[in-house]
C-alpha positions in Angstrom: 48.9 198.0 157.5 48.1 195.0 155.3 44.6 194.6 153.9 44.1 191.6 156.1 44.8 193.6 159.2 42.6 196.4 158.1 39.8 194.0 157.3 40.1 192.3 160.7 39.9 195.7 162.3 36.6 196.3 160.6 35.0 192.8 160.8 36.1 192.1 164.4 33.9 194.8 166.0 31.2 194.1 163.4 31.0 190.6 164.9 30.5 192.2 168.3 27.8 194.4 166.9 25.9 191.4 165.5 26.1 189.3 168.6 25.0 192.2 170.8 22.2 193.0 168.4 21.0 189.3 168.5 20.9 189.5 172.3 19.1 192.8 172.3 16.6 191.6 169.8 15.4 188.9 172.2 13.9 191.5 174.5 14.5 189.2 177.4 18.3 189.6 177.6 18.5 185.8 178.1 21.4 184.3 176.2 19.5 181.0 175.9 16.9 182.9 173.7 19.5 184.1 171.2 19.6 183.0 167.6 22.2 184.8 165.6 21.1 182.9 162.5 17.5 184.1 162.7 18.6 187.6 163.6 20.7 187.8 160.4 18.1 186.1 158.2 15.5 188.7 159.3 17.9 191.4 158.3 19.6 189.9 155.3 19.1 192.9 153.0 20.5 195.3 155.6 23.5 193.0 156.1 24.1 192.8 152.3 24.0 196.7 152.0 26.3 197.0 155.0 28.9 194.6 153.5 28.7 196.3 150.1 29.3 199.7 151.7 32.3 198.4 153.6 33.8 196.9 150.5 33.3 200.2 148.6 34.6 202.7 151.2 37.5 200.4 152.3 38.2 199.2 148.8 38.7 195.6 150.1 39.4 192.9 147.6 37.7 189.5 147.6 40.5 188.4 149.9 39.8 191.2 152.3 36.1 190.6 152.3 36.7 186.9 152.9 38.0 187.8 156.4 34.3 188.1 157.6 33.8 184.4 156.7 37.0 183.4 158.4 35.9 185.1 161.6 32.5 183.3 161.4 30.5 186.0 163.1 27.9 186.2 160.3 27.0 182.5 160.7 24.7 181.0 163.3 26.4 180.4 166.6 25.9 180.5 170.3 26.5 183.8 172.2 27.5 182.9 175.8 27.5 185.7 178.4 31.3 185.4 178.4 31.3 186.8 174.8 29.4 189.9 176.0 31.9 190.3 178.8 34.6 190.3 176.2 32.8 192.8 173.8 32.2 195.1 176.8 35.9 195.0 177.8 35.1 193.5 181.1 33.8 196.7 182.6 31.2 195.0 184.7 33.8 192.6 186.1 33.3 188.9 186.7 30.6 188.2 189.3 30.7 185.6 192.0 29.3 183.1 191.4 30.0 183.0 187.7 26.4 182.1 186.9 25.3 185.6 187.7 26.9 186.7 184.5 23.8 185.4 182.7 21.3 187.4 184.8 19.2 189.5 182.4 20.0 192.8 184.1 23.7 192.2 183.8 23.4 191.0 180.3 21.5 194.1 179.3 24.2 196.3 180.9 27.0 194.5 179.1 25.1 194.8 175.8 24.8 198.6 176.3 28.5 199.0 177.0 29.4 196.5 174.2 27.3 198.4 171.6 28.9 201.7 172.5 32.5 200.2 172.4 32.2 198.0 169.3 30.4 200.7 167.2 33.1 203.2 168.1 35.8 200.7 167.2 34.0 200.0 164.0 34.0 203.6 163.0 37.6 204.0 163.8 38.4 200.9 161.7 36.3 202.2 158.8 38.0 205.6 158.8 41.4 204.0 159.1 40.8 201.7 156.2 39.3 204.4 154.1 42.2 206.7 154.7 44.7 203.9 153.9 42.8 203.1 150.7 42.8 206.8 149.6 39.0 207.0 149.5 38.2 210.7 149.1 36.5 212.0 152.3 33.4 213.6 150.7 32.3 210.3 149.1 33.8 208.1 151.8 32.1 209.8 154.7 28.7 209.4 153.1 29.3 205.7 152.7 30.6 205.4 156.3 27.4 207.1 157.6 25.3 204.6 155.7 27.3 201.7 157.1 27.2 203.1 160.6 23.5 203.7 160.4 22.8 200.1 159.5 25.3 198.9 162.2 23.6 201.0 164.8 20.2 199.5 163.9 21.7 196.0 164.1 23.3 196.7 167.5 20.2 198.1 169.1 16.9 197.5 167.3 15.3 199.7 170.0 17.2 202.8 168.7 19.6 203.2 171.6 22.5 203.6 169.3 22.8 206.4 166.7 25.5 207.4 164.2 25.7 210.9 165.8 26.4 209.4 169.3 28.9 206.9 167.9 30.7 209.7 166.0 30.9 211.9 169.2 32.4 208.9 171.2 34.9 208.2 168.4 35.9 211.9 168.2 36.9 212.0 171.8 38.2 208.4 172.2 40.3 208.1 169.1 40.9 211.3 167.2 43.0 213.2 169.8 45.6 210.4 170.0 46.0 210.5 166.2 46.0 214.3 165.8 48.0 215.5 168.8 51.3 217.2 167.8 53.5 214.4 169.2 51.6 211.6 167.5 53.6 209.3 165.3 50.9 209.3 162.6 52.2 210.7 159.3 51.0 214.1 158.2 49.2 212.6 155.3 47.3 210.3 157.6 46.5 213.2 160.0 45.1 215.2 157.1 43.0 212.2 156.0 41.5 211.8 159.5 40.8 215.6 159.8 39.0 215.5 156.5 36.8 212.6 157.5 36.1 214.2 160.9 35.0 217.4 159.2 32.8 215.6 156.7 31.2 213.3 159.3 30.5 216.3 161.5 28.7 218.0 158.6 26.7 215.0 157.5 25.6 214.1 161.1 24.9 217.6 162.1 26.8 217.3 165.4 28.3 220.8 165.6 
């Protein structure tokens, strides 16, 4: 995979994390109350540490890091309820009439699903990029845990998302498909994912 594809794999779900976090931070789950710009300004140091950690573990160049600006998710913008439906993979369905999509109870449910899904996709993308970059698992896993910890706090300021929970979801949602005997993943890649799985398990105290 090209660096651009790897970077989009990371910064795509990160955009979902930020938008969901901005909605959750309102406490009202009303999309009209959302300010992504204010949300990010209040957490600028955390966002800076998160981006620095991503650059380090994924070994992205300036060009790779520029993808986050191209996607525009770390700039102030509106977050319509339809975005939350997208980030939550449409699990709730499209209500009739469509205006019901903005009801706080449904928005809150979409945020919960979206946080789980996008954080799990973010972890998968981070491990994939780290393995592709040849970042050694002992060091890389520590950096991924730091990035994931910040991302969880962004997604749900109330503490509903934790690195351990995201890791467990990732382990069952993504790892079996990569490591099964008939997988087309190269042996070197499988070894890399196994090493990261082992280190993340140890660091997060899941077993």
